Backbone as CSV, one residue per row, in Angstrom:
resi,resn,N_x,N_y,N_z,CA_x,CA_y,CA_z,C_x,C_y,C_z
1,MET,111.458,147.562,81.101,112.001,148.335,82.228,113.386,148.844,81.860
2,HIS,113.685,150.061,82.252,114.974,150.656,81.942,115.610,151.124,83.230
3,ALA,116.947,151.022,83.262,117.693,151.333,84.477,117.152,150.453,85.597
4,THR,116.956,151.021,86.780,116.479,150.241,87.924,115.093,150.718,88.316
5,GLY,114.075,149.938,87.946,112.718,150.282,88.324,112.157,151.462,87.565
6,VAL,112.778,151.911,86.429,112.311,153.051,85.656,111.496,152.547,84.480
7,GLU,110.263,153.012,84.361,109.389,152.586,83.284,109.898,153.115,81.939
8,ALA,109.744,152.284,80.912,110.122,152.716,79.566,109.138,153.766,79.061
9,THR,109.643,154.733,78.324,108.788,155.750,77.729,108.045,155.143,76.544
10,PRO,106.960,155.774,76.081,106.249,155.256,74.901,107.164,155.101,73.693
11,ALA,108.094,156.034,73.511,109.018,155.921,72.377,109.932,154.708,72.531
12,GLN,110.413,154.492,73.747,111.264,153.334,73.987,110.485,152.042,73.819
13,MET,109.242,152.013,74.284,108.415,150.827,74.128,108.184,150.519,72.652
14,ALA,107.913,151.556,71.858,107.692,151.359,70.428,108.953,150.814,69.761
15,GLN,110.105,151.313,70.201,111.367,150.824,69.657,111.584,149.351,70.033
16,GLU,111.273,149.004,71.284,111.429,147.619,71.729,110.492,146.690,70.967
17,VAL,109.250,147.111,70.772,108.273,146.288,70.049,108.744,146.059,68.616
18,GLY,109.231,147.113,67.984,109.733,146.968,66.623,110.899,146.000,66.540
19,HIS,111.810,146.117,67.497,112.963,145.214,67.521,112.524,143.773,67.759
20,ALA,111.563,143.568,68.671,111.071,142.218,68.958,110.389,141.613,67.738
21,ARG,109.620,142.422,67.023,108.958,141.927,65.810,109.980,141.512,64.753
22,ARG,111.028,142.306,64.614,112.055,141.966,63.625,112.792,140.680,64.006
23,LEU,113.067,140.509,65.312,113.699,139.276,65.765,112.816,138.064,65.463
24,ALA,111.536,138.192,65.754,110.611,137.087,65.512,110.549,136.748,64.030
25,GLU,110.512,137.775,63.192,110.457,137.546,61.746,111.750,136.919,61.244
26,ARG,112.889,137.399,61.740,114.188,136.896,61.291,114.351,135.418,61.608
27,TYR,113.920,135.007,62.790,114.119,133.621,63.211,112.856,132.778,63.077
28,ARG,111.860,133.340,62.382,110.622,132.618,62.094,109.969,132.102,63.373
29,LEU,109.871,132.987,64.333,109.253,132.669,65.607,107.977,133.483,65.773
30,GLU,107.150,133.042,66.689,105.911,133.752,66.974,106.211,135.014,67.780
31,TYR,105.614,136.117,67.373,105.704,137.342,68.166,104.470,137.424,69.054
32,VAL,104.677,137.761,70.332,103.579,137.857,71.289,103.426,139.314,71.698
33,ASP,102.264,139.871,71.406,101.955,141.239,71.830,101.528,141.186,73.295
34,MET,102.402,141.650,74.201,102.132,141.542,75.628,100.958,142.406,76.069
35,ALA,100.586,143.376,75.238,99.437,144.217,75.579,98.146,143.405,75.556
36,ASP,98.104,142.353,74.723,96.916,141.503,74.621,97.127,140.148,75.292
37,PHE,98.209,140.045,76.082,98.565,138.755,76.685,97.676,138.471,77.903
38,HIS,97.147,137.268,77.955,96.313,136.862,79.082,97.092,135.849,79.925
39,ILE,97.218,136.144,81.203,97.992,135.295,82.105,97.226,134.022,82.430
40,ASP,97.903,132.893,82.269,97.370,131.608,82.712,97.882,131.385,84.134
41,ASN,97.043,131.727,85.114,97.498,131.683,86.502,97.926,130.292,86.937
42,ALA,97.222,129.274,86.465,97.584,127.898,86.827,98.969,127.559,86.278
43,LEU,99.243,128.000,85.055,100.555,127.750,84.460,101.639,128.515,85.204
44,PHE,101.348,129.763,85.562,102.313,130.563,86.315,102.669,129.895,87.629
45,ARG,101.665,129.376,88.316,101.916,128.757,89.616,102.713,127.466,89.502
46,SER,102.696,126.851,88.325,103.406,125.581,88.159,104.885,125.761,87.845
47,ILE,105.300,127.002,87.582,106.690,127.279,87.227,107.392,127.913,88.421
48,PRO,108.609,127.451,88.765,109.347,128.088,89.868,109.487,129.587,89.639
49,ALA,108.984,130.363,90.572,108.969,131.820,90.416,110.367,132.386,90.286
50,GLU,111.327,131.806,91.015,112.701,132.299,90.968,113.264,132.224,89.554
51,LEU,112.898,131.151,88.821,113.425,130.982,87.464,112.873,132.051,86.528
52,MET,111.609,132.396,86.698,111.019,133.412,85.820,111.737,134.744,85.954
53,LEU,112.040,135.136,87.191,112.736,136.395,87.396,114.191,136.307,86.975
54,ARG,114.830,135.187,87.263,116.258,135.065,86.948,116.505,135.067,85.443
55,TYR,115.661,134.333,84.704,115.891,134.215,83.262,115.037,135.181,82.448
56,GLY,114.145,135.917,83.107,113.384,136.953,82.420,112.443,136.425,81.351
57,PHE,111.619,135.453,81.710,110.667,134.919,80.743,109.280,134.841,81.359
58,VAL,108.286,134.778,80.478,106.896,134.591,80.891,106.397,133.286,80.291
59,PRO,105.866,132.360,81.094,105.294,131.137,80.527,104.033,131.463,79.732
60,HIS,103.926,130.931,78.530,102.828,131.270,77.625,101.773,130.165,77.587
61,ARG,102.208,128.962,77.232,101.272,127.839,77.136,102.082,126.540,77.072
62,ARG,101.374,125.448,77.142,102.005,124.141,76.971,101.642,123.577,75.606
63,GLU,102.626,122.949,74.983,102.407,122.236,73.720,102.933,120.825,73.898
64,GLY,102.030,119.907,74.221,102.468,118.545,74.502,103.320,118.516,75.760
65,GLN,104.547,117.996,75.633,105.472,117.943,76.760,106.299,119.213,76.895
66,ALA,106.184,120.103,75.920,107.030,121.305,75.905,106.315,122.485,76.542
67,LEU,107.130,123.409,77.095,106.622,124.664,77.639,106.993,125.787,76.675
68,VAL,106.003,126.544,76.259,106.234,127.693,75.384,106.375,128.930,76.252
69,ILE,107.477,129.662,76.076,107.733,130.838,76.900,107.922,132.063,76.013
70,VAL,107.753,133.232,76.605,108.008,134.502,75.916,109.304,135.074,76.451
71,VAL,110.261,135.335,75.555,111.543,135.916,75.934,111.824,137.116,75.041
72,SER,112.773,137.928,75.460,113.134,139.093,74.645,114.303,138.790,73.710
73,ASP,115.097,137.761,74.050,116.265,137.425,73.238,116.250,135.938,72.892
74,PRO,115.693,135.564,71.749,115.625,134.145,71.383,116.970,133.578,70.933
75,THR,117.992,134.431,70.830,119.306,133.953,70.385,120.171,133.469,71.544
76,ASP,119.704,133.656,72.774,120.480,133.231,73.946,120.252,131.734,74.171
77,LEU,120.860,130.933,73.306,120.641,129.487,73.348,121.161,128.837,74.632
78,PRO,122.326,129.258,75.168,122.755,128.658,76.449,121.742,128.867,77.566
79,MET,121.139,130.054,77.621,120.131,130.301,78.641,118.933,129.389,78.450
80,ILE,118.497,129.227,77.206,117.332,128.388,76.923,117.623,126.932,77.278
81,ASP,118.830,126.469,76.934,119.205,125.087,77.264,119.262,124.891,78.781
82,GLU,119.837,125.863,79.488,119.935,125.768,80.952,118.548,125.782,81.581
83,LEU,117.668,126.619,81.058,116.309,126.686,81.582,115.575,125.370,81.361
84,SER,115.791,124.768,80.198,115.166,123.472,79.911,115.623,122.414,80.901
85,LEU,116.915,122.452,81.253,117.429,121.513,82.251,116.822,121.789,83.621
86,GLN,116.712,123.063,83.955,116.155,123.434,85.254,114.703,122.972,85.379
87,LEU,113.935,123.112,84.295,112.520,122.773,84.331,112.268,121.296,84.094
88,GLY,113.250,120.617,83.505,113.090,119.199,83.210,112.119,118.926,82.079
89,MET,112.035,119.860,81.125,111.123,119.692,79.992,111.634,120.505,78.808
90,PRO,111.234,120.147,77.585,111.626,120.956,76.421,111.022,122.356,76.508
91,VAL,111.765,123.314,75.984,111.310,124.698,76.001,111.270,125.236,74.575
92,LYS,110.150,125.843,74.216,110.017,126.540,72.929,109.870,128.030,73.213
93,VAL,110.456,128.851,72.365,110.449,130.284,72.639,109.589,131.043,71.642
94,THR,108.960,132.085,72.148,108.340,133.124,71.342,108.999,134.430,71.752
95,VAL,108.700,135.510,71.062,109.416,136.766,71.286,108.447,137.855,71.748
96,GLY,108.892,138.608,72.755,108.122,139.754,73.229,109.060,140.894,73.578
97,ALA,108.511,142.059,73.802,109.317,143.222,74.169,109.812,143.074,75.604
98,PRO,111.091,143.370,75.872,111.655,143.142,77.213,110.955,143.908,78.328
99,SER,110.637,145.192,78.106,109.965,145.965,79.153,108.592,145.406,79.460
100,ALA,107.902,144.935,78.414,106.572,144.371,78.611,106.646,143.068,79.399
101,ILE,107.683,142.279,79.151,107.867,141.020,79.880,108.119,141.312,81.354
102,GLN,109.017,142.255,81.630,109.320,142.593,83.018,108.097,143.163,83.725
103,SER,107.337,143.972,83.032,106.130,144.546,83.623,105.112,143.450,83.917
104,MET,105.024,142.469,83.006,104.099,141.362,83.213,104.486,140.550,84.440
105,LEU,105.774,140.289,84.599,106.241,139.542,85.766,105.939,140.299,87.056
106,LYS,106.093,141.614,86.971,105.888,142.426,88.167,104.428,142.473,88.576
107,LYS,103.532,142.512,87.585,102.123,142.736,87.888,101.323,141.445,88.035
108,SER,101.907,140.333,87.630,101.153,139.089,87.609,100.891,138.550,89.001
109,GLU,99.974,137.639,89.094,99.687,136.962,90.362,100.926,136.238,90.855
110,SER,101.724,135.725,89.886,102.926,134.992,90.272,103.928,135.907,90.944
111,SER,103.972,137.170,90.560,104.936,138.078,91.162,104.707,138.216,92.654
112,GLN,103.433,138.230,93.045,103.162,138.289,94.474,103.699,137.052,95.166
113,ARG,103.566,135.891,94.484,104.116,134.658,95.040,105.630,134.744,95.108
114,VAL,106.246,135.393,94.104,107.694,135.574,94.128,108.111,136.359,95.363
115,LEU,107.390,137.456,95.615,107.744,138.280,96.761,107.560,137.525,98.066
116,GLU,106.505,136.720,98.155,106.283,135.947,99.363,107.384,134.922,99.572
117,GLU,107.777,134.254,98.461,108.842,133.271,98.576,110.171,133.952,98.889
118,ALA,110.359,135.125,98.308,111.638,135.806,98.513,111.841,136.199,99.965
119,THR,110.755,136.485,100.666,110.904,136.883,102.060,111.415,135.746,102.917
120,GLU,111.311,134.507,102.416,111.832,133.382,103.168,113.347,133.309,103.088
121,SER,113.934,133.876,102.028,115.382,133.788,101.879,116.067,135.145,101.822
122,PHE,115.268,136.221,101.786,115.864,137.554,101.788,115.163,138.410,102.831
123,GLN,115.896,139.321,103.426,115.333,140.205,104.428,115.723,141.638,104.094
124,LEU,114.714,142.532,104.042,115.008,143.956,103.865,115.372,144.538,105.219
125,GLN,116.510,145.165,105.299,116.962,145.740,106.546,117.190,147.239,106.356
126,LEU,116.689,148.043,107.289,116.863,149.491,107.232,118.162,149.868,107.924
127,LEU,119.079,150.426,107.142,120.312,150.929,107.726,120.032,152.313,108.299
128,LYS,120.578,152.600,109.444,120.323,153.891,110.085,120.762,155.048,109.205
129,GLU,121.935,154.913,108.597,122.364,155.948,107.669,123.485,155.414,106.798
130,ASP,123.552,155.941,105.588,124.616,155.535,104.679,125.772,156.532,104.782
131,GLU,126.690,156.464,103.814,127.874,157.316,103.882,127.536,158.796,103.752
132,ASN,126.324,159.081,103.229,125.893,160.464,103.102,125.017,160.903,104.268
133,GLY,124.875,160.021,105.269,124.068,160.362,106.424,122.591,160.201,106.209
134,GLU,122.200,159.453,105.137,120.790,159.260,104.837,120.401,157.808,105.089
135,ASP,119.105,157.595,105.402,118.605,156.241,105.568,118.684,155.500,104.243
136,ALA,118.980,154.212,104.310,119.085,153.428,103.093,118.630,152.008,103.367
137,LEU,118.142,151.347,102.309,117.725,149.954,102.417,118.755,149.051,101.767
138,THR,118.922,147.881,102.333,119.813,146.899,101.732,119.143,145.538,101.819
139,VAL,119.570,144.623,100.970,119.019,143.277,100.968,120.059,142.321,101.510
140,ALA,119.732,141.635,102.605,120.637,140.657,103.200,120.012,139.284,103.071
141,GLN,120.731,138.362,102.456,120.194,137.028,102.259,120.266,136.224,103.554
142,ALA,119.186,135.559,103.870,119.122,134.804,105.107,119.979,133.549,105.024
143,VAL,120.422,133.080,106.163,121.263,131.885,106.234,120.425,130.651,105.927
144,LYS,120.977,129.762,105.121,120.294,128.513,104.783,120.722,127.440,105.777
145,GLU,119.770,126.962,106.563,120.018,125.894,107.529,119.135,124.709,107.163
146,ASP,119.605,123.878,106.240,118.788,122.766,105.763,119.399,121.408,106.090
147,ASN,120.395,121.390,106.962,120.966,120.134,107.412,121.637,120.385,108.759
148,GLU,122.071,119.322,109.417,122.623,119.446,110.764,124.134,119.623,110.783
149,LEU,124.774,119.646,109.616,126.232,119.643,109.584,126.841,120.998,109.246
150,TYR,126.295,121.710,108.270,126.852,123.021,107.941,125.782,123.942,107.392
151,VAL,126.059,125.235,107.473,125.115,126.248,107.006,125.730,127.016,105.848
152,ARG,124.852,127.683,105.082,125.299,128.484,103.946,124.762,129.902,104.098
153,ASP,125.672,130.851,104.214,125.311,132.262,104.334,125.840,132.977,103.097
154,TYR,125.043,132.962,102.026,125.513,133.487,100.746,125.663,135.003,100.735
155,SER,125.157,135.681,101.759,125.382,137.122,101.821,126.854,137.437,102.066
156,LYS,127.614,136.458,102.537,129.047,136.636,102.752,129.883,136.148,101.570
157,CYS,129.235,135.561,100.574,129.959,134.955,99.449,130.562,136.022,98.542
158,ILE,131.823,135.841,98.155,132.509,136.780,97.265,132.788,136.156,95.898
159,LEU,132.160,135.015,95.617,132.307,134.330,94.331,133.769,134.054,93.994
160,CYS,134.506,133.535,94.971,135.903,133.177,94.705,136.018,131.827,94.020
161,TYR,134.936,131.039,94.032,134.846,129.732,93.376,135.703,128.650,94.036
162,LYS,136.272,128.937,95.200,137.113,127.924,95.845,136.294,126.698,96.231
163,CYS,135.050,126.911,96.667,134.213,125.767,97.032,133.861,124.932,95.805
164,VAL,133.635,125.604,94.665,133.334,124.889,93.423,134.513,124.008,93.025
165,GLU,135.712,124.567,93.138,136.904,123.817,92.755,137.194,122.678,93.730
166,ALA,136.975,122.938,95.039,137.227,121.886,96.023,136.263,120.722,95.848
167,CYS,135.009,121.041,95.506,134.011,119.992,95.294,134.197,119.309,93.949
168,GLY,134.960,119.950,93.052,135.169,119.421,91.713,136.519,118.767,91.535
169,VAL,137.246,119.238,90.532,138.458,118.547,90.106,139.619,118.694,91.079
170,ASP,139.598,119.710,91.939,140.730,119.888,92.853,140.823,118.774,93.880
171,HIS,139.676,118.360,94.443,139.726,117.401,95.536,138.642,116.333,95.458
172,GLN,137.389,116.744,95.624,136.332,115.771,95.909,135.796,115.060,94.674
173,ASN,135.743,115.764,93.544,135.188,115.211,92.301,133.731,114.770,92.457
174,THR,132.998,115.473,93.306,131.568,115.209,93.464,130.736,116.140,92.587
175,PHE,131.224,117.350,92.377,130.583,118.345,91.518,129.166,118.680,91.996
176,ALA,129.010,118.755,93.324,127.707,119.129,93.883,127.516,120.635,93.919
177,ILE,128.602,121.405,93.814,128.539,122.863,93.877,128.855,123.434,92.504
178,ALA,128.074,124.411,92.093,128.269,125.021,90.776,127.914,126.497,90.859
179,VAL,128.198,127.203,89.775,127.796,128.600,89.657,126.516,128.649,88.833
180,ALA,125.464,129.183,89.415,124.186,129.319,88.718,123.980,130.770,88.305
181,GLY,123.218,130.968,87.225,122.934,132.316,86.771,124.072,132.898,85.956
182,ARG,123.841,134.108,85.454,124.818,134.776,84.607,124.934,136.246,85.006
183,GLY,126.091,136.825,84.713,126.276,138.247,84.965,126.079,138.584,86.429
184,PHE,125.289,139.645,86.674,125.038,140.064,88.045,124.191,139.042,88.806
185,GLY,123.550,138.134,88.090,122.742,137.111,88.745,123.520,135.868,89.110
186,ALA,124.825,135.846,88.823,125.636,134.667,89.126,125.739,134.465,90.621
187,HIS,125.603,133.225,91.056,125.696,132.926,92.482,126.083,131.463,92.663
188,ILE,126.664,131.159,93.806,127.044,129.792,94.113,125.801,129.011,94.511
189,SER,125.670,127.810,93.970,124.492,127.010,94.248,124.849,125.538,94.117
190,THR,123.858,124.686,94.288,124.038,123.268,93.999,123.955,123.059,92.492
191,GLU,124.326,121.871,92.048,124.203,121.589,90.623,122.732,121.648,90.233
192,LEU,122.447,122.342,89.133,121.089,122.559,88.633,120.204,123.288,89.634
193,ASP,120.832,123.917,90.659,120.100,124.756,91.608,119.027,123.988,92.382
194,VAL,119.265,122.712,92.645,118.302,121.918,93.400,118.545,122.118,94.895
195,PRO,117.574,121.805,95.775,117.824,121.890,97.216,118.997,121.012,97.627
196,LEU,119.745,121.439,98.620,120.958,120.728,99.018,120.715,119.248,99.321
197,PRO,119.655,118.879,100.079,119.451,117.454,100.352,119.185,116.618,99.103
198,GLU,118.786,117.272,98.006,118.516,116.552,96.763,119.714,116.582,95.818
199,SER,120.788,117.213,96.236,121.967,117.347,95.384,122.911,116.162,95.572
200,ALA,124.049,116.236,94.898,125.052,115.174,95.001,125.975,115.348,96.193
201,CYS,125.699,116.338,97.047,126.561,116.630,98.191,126.713,115.406,99.091
202,VAL,127.960,115.096,99.469,128.236,113.980,100.384,128.598,114.492,101.771
203,TYR,128.471,115.804,101.982,128.681,116.426,103.293,130.080,116.145,103.850
204,CYS,131.058,116.219,102.966,132.441,116.048,103.421,132.950,117.298,104.130
205,GLY,132.367,118.461,103.797,132.777,119.707,104.429,134.060,120.293,103.890
206,ASN,134.582,119.759,102.791,135.818,120.316,102.242,135.608,121.712,101.672
207,CYS,134.368,122.032,101.302,134.061,123.391,100.862,134.192,124.371,102.028
208,ILE,133.833,123.911,103.227,133.974,124.752,104.415,135.441,125.094,104.647
209,ALA,136.301,124.095,104.450,137.722,124.268,104.741,138.370,125.342,103.875
210,VAL,137.849,125.520,102.639,138.486,126.473,101.720,137.767,127.814,101.668
211,CYS,136.579,127.908,102.264,135.821,129.164,102.200,136.525,130.246,103.016
212,PRO,136.874,131.384,102.398,137.645,132.402,103.120,136.801,133.400,103.912
213,THR,135.479,133.374,103.753,134.657,134.428,104.341,133.667,133.940,105.396
214,GLY,133.518,132.637,105.551,132.511,132.119,106.468,131.145,131.969,105.835
215,ALA,131.074,132.078,104.504,129.803,131.840,103.830,129.369,130.387,104.019
216,LEU,130.338,129.495,104.092,130.094,128.094,104.421,130.724,127.837,105.782
217,MET,129.954,127.310,106.710,130.434,127.182,108.087,129.815,125.962,108.752
218,ALA,130.609,125.271,109.552,130.091,124.139,110.316,128.967,124.610,111.228
219,LYS,127.932,123.797,111.348,126.773,124.167,112.156,127.171,124.395,113.614
220,SER,128.128,123.614,114.109,128.562,123.776,115.494,129.156,125.161,115.720
221,GLU,129.984,125.615,114.787,130.569,126.943,114.911,129.503,128.023,114.748
222,PHE,128.620,127.825,113.786,127.570,128.815,113.534,126.697,129.017,114.771
223,ASP,126.294,127.905,115.392,125.430,128.003,116.574,126.122,128.746,117.716
224,LEU,127.406,128.474,117.892,128.137,129.160,118.960,128.288,130.647,118.651
225,ARG,128.535,130.972,117.412,128.647,132.388,117.038,127.302,133.098,117.222
226,GLU,126.213,132.427,116.865,124.897,133.025,117.041,124.607,133.286,118.516
227,ALA,125.126,132.404,119.377,124.930,132.573,120.818,125.989,133.476,121.437
228,ASP,126.834,134.063,120.566,127.929,134.932,121.017,128.847,134.196,122.008
229,ASN,129.092,132.901,121.678,129.892,132.081,122.574,131.039,131.402,121.846
230,TRP,131.380,131.906,120.652,132.525,131.360,119.916,133.778,132.117,120.365
231,ARG,134.636,131.413,121.134,135.811,132.059,121.712,137.069,131.384,121.161
232,GLU,137.401,131.744,119.938,138.507,131.081,119.247,139.840,131.280,119.965
233,GLU,140.012,132.428,120.596,141.266,132.707,121.270,141.475,131.807,122.490
234,GLU,140.397,131.229,123.004,140.496,130.345,124.161,140.541,128.866,123.777
235,GLN,140.353,128.575,122.514,140.304,127.184,122.080,141.701,126.560,122.029
236,THR,141.745,125.285,122.293,142.988,124.525,122.162,142.860,123.574,120.981
237,GLU,143.989,123.220,120.398,144.000,122.312,119.254,144.727,121.025,119.625
238,VAL,144.087,119.916,119.302,144.641,118.598,119.616,144.722,117.788,118.332
239,ASP,145.909,117.319,117.994,146.098,116.502,116.796,145.905,115.027,117.132
240,THR,145.184,114.343,116.273,144.943,112.922,116.468,144.744,112.256,115.115
241,VAL,144.401,110.986,115.118,144.173,110.232,113.886,142.707,109.812,113.846
242,CYS,142.094,109.943,112.709,140.682,109.574,112.566,140.489,108.096,112.903
243,PRO,139.494,107.759,113.726,139.313,106.373,114.173,138.449,105.516,113.257
244,TYR,137.931,106.070,112.163,136.904,105.352,111.419,137.432,104.319,110.422
245,CYS,138.580,104.526,109.832,139.078,103.554,108.854,140.597,103.527,108.915
246,GLY,141.216,102.755,108.017,142.655,102.579,108.071,143.452,103.522,107.199
247,VAL,142.807,104.533,106.620,143.542,105.464,105.756,144.562,106.254,106.563
248,GLY,144.199,106.634,107.769,145.145,107.357,108.620,145.093,108.850,108.484
249,CYS,143.902,109.409,108.261,143.782,110.864,108.136,144.084,111.535,109.473
250,ASN,144.883,112.567,109.418,145.167,113.351,110.612,144.044,114.356,110.848
251,LEU,143.630,114.468,112.111,142.593,115.412,112.498,143.169,116.424,113.473
252,THR,142.702,117.654,113.361,142.980,118.666,114.370,141.663,118.997,115.040
253,LEU,141.552,118.633,116.319,140.329,118.887,117.076,140.413,120.263,117.726
254,HIS,139.420,121.084,117.489,139.349,122.411,118.085,138.434,122.303,119.305
255,VAL,138.999,122.516,120.487,138.307,122.236,121.741,138.042,123.526,122.507
256,GLN,136.797,123.657,122.951,136.401,124.799,123.773,135.511,124.294,124.904
257,ASP,135.822,124.684,126.113,135.057,124.247,127.287,134.973,122.726,127.356
258,ALA,136.107,122.065,127.059,136.226,120.608,127.140,135.327,119.876,126.149
259,GLU,134.899,120.568,125.088,134.103,119.931,124.055,134.680,120.269,122.689
260,ILE,134.597,119.300,121.779,135.041,119.530,120.401,134.015,120.417,119.715
261,VAL,134.477,121.520,119.178,133.558,122.447,118.507,133.795,122.501,117.004
262,ASN,134.920,121.934,116.557,135.209,121.918,115.133,136.321,120.920,114.872
263,VAL,136.406,120.455,113.627,137.467,119.525,113.226,138.025,119.973,111.885
264,SER,139.333,120.006,111.779,139.998,120.322,110.516,141.115,119.312,110.294
265,SER,141.824,119.472,109.197,142.953,118.592,108.917,144.094,119.437,108.357
266,PRO,145.335,119.140,108.715,146.461,119.963,108.248,146.578,119.964,106.726
267,ASP,146.788,121.144,106.164,146.925,121.254,104.707,148.169,120.533,104.198
268,ASP,149.189,120.403,105.041,150.443,119.798,104.592,150.531,118.305,104.904
269,HIS,149.401,117.704,105.334,149.428,116.272,105.623,149.456,115.475,104.327
270,ASP,150.339,114.473,104.250,150.539,113.733,103.002,149.301,112.974,102.551
271,VAL,148.459,112.579,103.507,147.279,111.790,103.156,146.090,112.688,102.814
272,THR,145.779,113.612,103.677,144.538,114.373,103.513,144.680,115.642,102.687
273,ARG,145.834,116.292,102.735,146.000,117.599,102.090,144.904,118.568,102.536
274,GLY,144.496,118.427,103.787,143.465,119.311,104.316,142.047,118.825,104.114
275,ASN,141.867,117.706,103.405,140.530,117.203,103.099,140.144,116.072,104.043
276,LEU,138.831,115.944,104.273,138.292,114.876,105.099,136.986,114.383,104.491
277,CYS,136.499,113.251,105.004,135.180,112.783,104.615,134.187,113.187,105.696
278,ILE,132.942,112.845,105.518,131.906,113.232,106.475,132.192,112.679,107.870
279,LYS,132.762,111.477,107.944,133.040,110.878,109.249,134.170,111.614,109.954
280,GLY,135.225,111.905,109.210,136.347,112.584,109.828,136.016,113.981,110.299
281,ARG,135.224,114.733,109.497,134.953,116.134,109.837,133.802,116.292,110.820
282,PHE,132.808,115.419,110.719,131.617,115.616,111.548,131.303,114.438,112.473
283,GLY,132.109,113.394,112.437,131.756,112.197,113.189,132.273,112.149,114.600
284,TYR,132.456,113.296,115.209,133.014,113.346,116.561,131.946,113.459,117.646
285,ARG,130.704,113.596,117.276,129.676,113.950,118.252,129.445,112.849,119.290
286,TYR,129.732,111.608,118.904,129.505,110.530,119.868,130.424,110.657,121.078
287,LEU,131.539,111.370,120.905,132.485,111.518,122.013,131.932,112.368,123.147
288,GLN,131.014,113.260,122.819,130.538,114.186,123.840,129.016,114.202,123.937
289,SER,128.411,113.079,123.580,126.967,112.987,123.725,126.601,113.008,125.205
290,ARG,125.526,113.673,125.506,125.101,113.822,126.885,123.676,113.295,127.052
291,ARG,123.444,112.615,128.136,122.077,112.199,128.436,121.278,113.402,128.917
292,PRO,119.990,113.430,128.564,119.156,114.538,129.075,119.114,114.533,130.600
293,ARG,119.237,115.708,131.174,119.185,115.790,132.636,117.754,115.886,133.141
């Protein structure tokens, strides 16, 4: 594939095939002619579809415990190592033409599964008109709500890496947040791109405190905003001390309609420096629990 969604010409395809053959010969790897490639649907279904598109590979076959894949660039060793970690198995590479690989991914049975899975986390939205007055499509990533404490809206993420640093050496040293992918595919994710509940996250919420765009947000605030009932200008702030242990973390309670809707900590506090644990940031709900009426 060339440019965006543009099919390669026969001359370009011939050039790509020649280059792929030379790469395979140079590094003593198997060359795979994608024109004669037969898809193993069972194997395709066993591989995370997102990884195939992100790393641009086609699963070929299994050899013992290893997965043999077709790639266009066998010299990208960091990508291969990262993919092996993601899959949890050794990876062996063969070489194919890049346009043929992309076309195979697009036309395969797995590609349909990719599109189905993608609709769960991405939504195509029709904009009424762009800057030229014409209709245009855009892709907006759906909000991830996989826990009761905070949500992740990566469509607002600007890749400032503040959450990565807060979860890492700056404050928490949990390293549950990382940058996944490369180039234009880079995005904030959990370590090894696993689901959040399976990650090392301790739900301290310190990533929320440093996020400048609202990509990471407390669930309480998110729910109120969704209901168009987040009235920050009417909220009052009450300073207190966390009741859970003897460290003495200072809390700032954000109160709306006589209920705590958020908790933060002063950045200049000698103990917390703006950081809290899960109890300090989210452990206030018992104060305003209500019996069902």
